[in-house]
N, C-alpha and C positions, 0 to 999 in steps of 0.2 A: 504493500499500500504506500501511495506517495504521500509526502507531507500534506500536500493539498488536500489528499483524500482524507486523512487523518482529521484536518481542520474541519472537513466538510461533515464527517461523522459526528464528532463531537459537538459541532454546531446544531446538528439534527436533533441531538438529545437536550440540549439547551433550549433551542428554540420551542420544542415541543412541551417541554416541563415550564418555560418562563412565558413563551410568547416572543415573537421576533422582536417586537418593539422594546421589551424589556432587557434584552441581551445586549452588551456592548461588547466591541473587540477586545477591551481590557479584561471582561468577564471571561471571554473565550480563551484569551492567552492565559490568564490566572488557573483555569481549570487544567489546561495543557501544560502548565509549569512552563510557559514562554514569556518571553518580554513582548509587550505589545506590538513594538516595532519589528520584531522579527516575524509576527505573521504577514506583515506586508510584503515580505519576499517571497511570500507564496500566494498571497490572494489580494486583490487590490481594495476590497471592501466588504462590509458586510452586506451590502446589497448583491455584490456578486456571488456571495455563498447563496443566498436565498435564491436567486436566479438558477445558479446551478442545481439545487434541489428541485424547484419547481419545474424548471424546463425538462429536466431529466424524466420526471414523472409524467409530465405532458408528452414528451416523446414515445413513452412507453405506451401510452393509451392511444396514442395516435396510430403507432405500428399495429397494436393489437386490434385496433377498429378496422384497419386495413385488411387484416387477416380475415377477420369476420364478414367483412363486405364482400370478399372472394368466395366465401362459402355458399355453394349453391344448394341451397336446402330449404328447410321450412323456417318460419319465423321462431318457432319455440326453440330450435337447435341453435339459431344465431344469437338470441336472448341468453341461452343457457351458456353459450361462449362469453359472451359480455359480463354476466354475473361471475363466472368462473375466473375471467383474468381480473376483474376487481378485488375478489376475495385473495386471490394468490398474491397481489401485490401488497394488499392490506397486511397479510400475514407475514410477508417477508420483509416488508419495510415501512412498519407503522407511523415511525416517525415522520418519514417524507410524506405519507398521506395526511396527517395531522396537519402539517406545514403548509400543503397545498391546499387544504381546505380551510384553515385558520388565517393564513398570513400572505396568500397571493396577491392580495389587494394592495401589498407594500412594494411589490415590484414597482421600477420606475422606467419611464421612456420605452425604448426598443422592446426590453424584457416583458413589460406588461403588455405591449401589443401584441408580441409574439405569442404570450401566454394565451391571451383573450382569443386570439384567432384559433389556436388549436383546441381550446375548451369549446368555443362556440361550434367548430367544424364537428368536432366528437358529438356533441350534444344532438347537432342536426342529423348526423349519420344515425345516431340512435333513434331520432324521432322519426327518419324514414323507414327504418326497420318495422317500427312500432306501426306506423302508418301503413304499410304494407300487410302486416297482420290483422289490422283492422278490417281493411279493405277485402282481404280474403277470408274474412271471418273465422281465422284461427285464434283471434283475440275476442273474446266475448264483452270486454269493455270498449265501450265506442269513443272514448275521451283520451286521444293520444296524450294530450298534455297532463292530464292526471296520471297516465301510466309512467311516463317520462318522469315526473316528479317524484312518483313514488318509489321508483327504482333507484334513481339517483340520489335522493336524500338517504334512503336506506344504506346505499353501498358507500356514499362519502362519509358516512358518521359509522361505519362498522369499526373503524379503529378505535373509537372511543368506547364502545361498547364491548368489543372484544378484550381490550386491555384490562378490563376488570373481571374477565372470565377466561382467561387463558387456561389452556388445559382441555378445552373442547376439541375433539378430533377434527381437523381439518375436513376430511371427506364427510363428515356428517353435517359440519357447518354448511359446506357447498350444497349439499342434496337437501337439507333443511330449508335453507335461505332460497335456494331455486323453486323447490315446491311452493314455498309461500309466496314468493314474489310473482310466479307464474300461475299457481292455481288458487291463491288465497288462502283463507283459514277456515272455512265453513264447508263442512262436507255436506253433500247434497244440495239440494234447491231451496232456497228460503221462499216462503209464501208471500 
């Protein structure tokens, strides 16, 4: 691991615990047992660290969505793939997911614009998949925006919920979340 990667990994933990705005480069240096000035030999600013974390996650989701879009199959299978990659990254890198969800708005300039473009494209691609499922009547709910909101809000906050419940088997988590997000929680039909 390079020194820059060590700095980023340490920053992930601090940003998740305290929030991006509450962590200074001096705090980061202290935790790493560095002089603050020596951090700048490896990284130009705290915002650069944030951008590296947030844009790395955004690129991951963009790549995964490109793969999902290429799958020539039904809507259910494509949505299962979306759920699966969200859960995988959340379990592998919960700090980064927390930072993306809680601190992306602190990005500046070009980093902010790049992130928003990727986030909006991802949401639009997911909206298209859901719309196709509604149109083909694979999905019983007709409100695309409610489905999109329900899926994304659940998946984006999984890091916080799971942190308090670690030890849940990842396969069972994927199975249960997919079942609930795609089929709901009520068995049979309601009158």
